[in-house]
N, C-alpha and C positions, 0 to 999 in steps of 0.2 A: 972532034967534032965542031964543027963550024955551025953555029946558027944565024950566023950571017949579022952579028951585033960586033959590033967592033970591039978592040983589045982594050980601049981605054973608060969600058963601059963600067958605070959605079952603080949603087943603089939608087943614088941620086938622079943619077940620069935615065937609070931603067924606069922610077915612079915618076921622071918628068915626061919621058917620053910614051911611056905607055899608062900613064895615070888615069886615063879615062876608061881603059879598058880593066882595071884592076879598081876602079870606082864602082865600076858596073857592074863587078863579081862583088864587091859589099854592098851593093843594093840589092842586087839577085838574090843574095843571103840573107837580107834584111827583110826583104819582100817573101819570102819564103817562111821567115819565122813569125810574122805578122800575121800570114795565112793562116799558118797551122795555129798560133791563139787563136783567133779568131774563130776560125771551125772549131775548135776545142771547146770554146767559150759557148759557141751556136749549140754543139751538141748538150752541154752541160744544161744550158737553157731551155731545149726541148725535153730532157729527162727531168727538171726540175716542173715544168707546166704538164708533163705525163703526169707527175705522183700529183701535181696539184688537181689536176683533172681526177686522176681514179678517188682522189681522198674527198672532190668534192661528190662523185658518182654516189660512193659509199654512204658518206652524209647524208643526201637526197635520199637514198636507197634506206637509209632507217630511220629518215623523216616520213617517207610515205608507208613505209612500214608500221610504224607508231600512229599514223593518220588512220591509216586501215583498221588497227586493231582497236583504236577510240570508238571509230564507226562504228564496229561489229557490236562494243559494249552497249552505245547508246541504242542501237537497234534491240539487243537483249532489253534494255532497261525499258524501253518503249514497250517490246512484245508483252513484259512482265507488267508493266503501268497497265495496257490493256484488258492483260487480262482480269487485273485486279480489280481495274473500274467495270469488266462485266460481270463479275462475280457479286460485287456492290450490287449492281441492278437485278440479278437475280434474287439475291437476300430482300433487296427492298421489295422486289415484286412479289414473293413468298410471304414476306410479313404484312404486306398488304393486303395481299388474297387472303391471311388469316384473320387480319382484323375485321374485311370486312365481312367474310364467315361468320367468325364472332358476334361482328354487329346484328347480322341477320337474325342469327339464332335468337339473339337476346330480346329482336324485336318480336320475332315469333311467339317467345317466350311472354312479352308480355300483352302481344293482341290473343295470344291463344283463347283465353276466356272469353272475350266478347266475340273472337268467331264462335265458338262451340256456343253461347248464349243466341247468336243470331241465326244457327244452323236449328235450334232447338225450338223458336217460334216458327208455328207454321203459317202460312198466308194467309189464313183466315182469324186469326188470332185477334187479340182485341191489342195489339202492340201497333201504333203508329209510328212511323218514324219521323222525328224531330222537322219542324219547317225551316229550321235556322241550323245551321252546322256548327254553330258555338256552344247548341243544346249537348252535342254528341260528349260522352265523358270521356276523357282521355288522364290518362296515367301522369304521373310530373314524369317520369322518364320518358315516355312516349312521347310528352309533347315537347322535351328538350331535343331529341332527336329529329321531330320534324321540324323544330326552330332552326337548328342545324341543318338540315337539308334546305329548308327556303334560304337563309342566308347564304347557300353556295348557289341559289338560283336555280336549285331541283325541281322545286315546286312554287306555285304562284304566291302572290305577295298576299293576297286576301285568305289564303289558309296561315301563314306565318302571323296574321296580325290574329287573325282568332287563337292561334297557340299562345300567342303572348296574352290575351288577355283571359285565358284558363279557361 
């Protein structure tokens, strides 16, 4: 079998004559190895990035869930606090209503005898109303109540001055 090469062919001459071809083959093999290494590294990087992305997504989901839970708890606390304040307002209104009713009954008890005395006097009787309001008899309890009302600005100041003098 004759390949067209001379009989004095040695390895040295073969590499000398076909050195470019052999160098090209080695370069191609080195290029293929480099390509495969680069592709493997790229696949590993993509895989790592996907893992990081999924880990970041899980972490973000956990943070969102925690925040939503905290928001729900805060809304519940706000609703409880609003209800508590409404209950306190209702209780305060009720207590104030009871206090006002109690004071009304106490004042009625205090004024009752005077009303009965005035009702018992007939228009033609000898009783003449005093010309000065300072002459109207007032109990100490009623005087204190009238002073309180006058200080609150409910009644005129002249009446308050009369109560002060007794």
